[in-house]
C-alpha positions as CSV (number, residue, x, y, z in Angstrom):
1,M,-36.1,7.5,-63.4
2,R,-35.8,11.4,-63.1
3,Q,-38.1,11.4,-60.0
4,Q,-35.6,8.6,-58.4
5,D,-32.7,10.9,-59.2
6,E,-34.1,13.8,-57.8
7,E,-35.1,11.9,-54.7
8,L,-31.7,10.4,-54.5
9,D,-30.1,14.0,-54.7
10,E,-32.3,15.0,-51.9
11,L,-31.3,12.2,-49.9
12,S,-27.6,12.9,-50.7
13,A,-27.9,16.4,-49.6
14,S,-29.7,15.4,-46.5
15,V,-27.0,13.1,-45.5
16,E,-24.2,15.8,-46.4
17,R,-26.0,17.9,-43.8
18,I,-26.3,15.3,-41.3
19,G,-22.7,14.5,-41.7
20,G,-21.7,18.2,-41.3
21,V,-23.7,18.3,-38.1
22,G,-21.9,15.1,-36.9
23,L,-18.6,16.7,-37.4
24,T,-19.6,19.6,-35.6
25,I,-20.7,17.8,-32.6
26,H,-17.3,15.7,-32.9
27,E,-15.4,18.9,-32.7
28,E,-17.4,20.4,-29.6
29,L,-17.0,17.1,-27.8
30,L,-13.4,17.2,-28.2
31,A,-13.1,20.8,-27.0
32,Q,-15.1,19.8,-24.0
33,E,-13.0,16.8,-23.4
34,K,-9.8,19.1,-23.5
35,I,-11.6,21.4,-21.0
36,I,-12.5,18.6,-18.6
37,D,-9.1,17.3,-18.8
38,E,-7.4,20.7,-17.9
39,L,-10.0,20.9,-15.0
40,G,-9.0,17.5,-13.9
41,M,-5.4,18.5,-13.7
42,E,-6.1,21.7,-11.8
43,M,-8.3,19.8,-9.4
44,D,-5.2,17.3,-8.8
45,S,-2.8,20.3,-8.4
46,T,-5.1,22.1,-6.1
47,S,-5.8,18.8,-3.9
48,N,-2.1,18.2,-3.6
49,R,-1.8,21.7,-2.3
50,L,-4.5,21.4,-0.1
51,D,-3.2,18.1,1.4
52,F,-0.1,19.8,2.2
53,V,-1.6,23.0,3.8
54,Q,-3.5,20.5,5.9
55,K,-0.6,18.7,6.9
56,K,1.3,21.9,8.1
57,V,-1.7,23.1,9.8
58,A,-1.9,19.8,11.9
59,M,1.7,20.0,12.8
60,V,1.2,23.6,13.9
61,M,-1.8,22.6,16.0
62,K,0.2,19.7,17.4
63,K,3.1,21.7,18.3
64,A,0.8,24.6,19.8
65,G,-0.8,22.5,22.3
66,V,-4.5,23.2,23.9
67,K,-3.3,26.7,25.1
68,G,-2.1,27.6,21.6
69,Q,-5.2,26.2,20.1
70,I,-7.5,28.3,22.2
71,M,-5.4,31.6,21.6
72,M,-5.5,31.0,17.8
73,I,-9.2,30.4,17.9
74,L,-9.8,33.6,20.2
75,F,-7.6,35.5,17.7
76,L,-9.4,34.2,14.6
77,V,-12.8,35.2,16.3
78,V,-11.5,38.7,16.9
79,L,-10.2,38.8,13.4
80,F,-13.7,37.9,12.2
81,I,-15.6,40.5,14.3
82,I,-13.3,43.0,13.3
83,L,-13.7,42.4,9.5
84,F,-17.2,42.1,10.2
85,I,-17.6,45.5,11.5
86,L,-15.3,47.0,8.8
87,V,-17.5,45.1,5.9
88,F,-20.8,45.9,7.2
89,L,-20.8,49.0,9.2
90,T,-18.5,51.2,7.1
């Protein structure tokens, strides 16, 4: 009987440790779920803003016509070259 009591005490201690580990895992999963939810909300917000900007750019490109688009591309290429020179050659 005494040996069984000792074994049951050891088993009880093991079950308590496993329960503690389970609770720790549960808390960690809840924290990660919260982080993922926040990330999802930020992604939705960013996606909405990106859609808005894309619509505005499309509208500007449509209004600018072919000549305006070519001028914009040339301006951006010149700006890129200037920035490249400033970053890598200074």
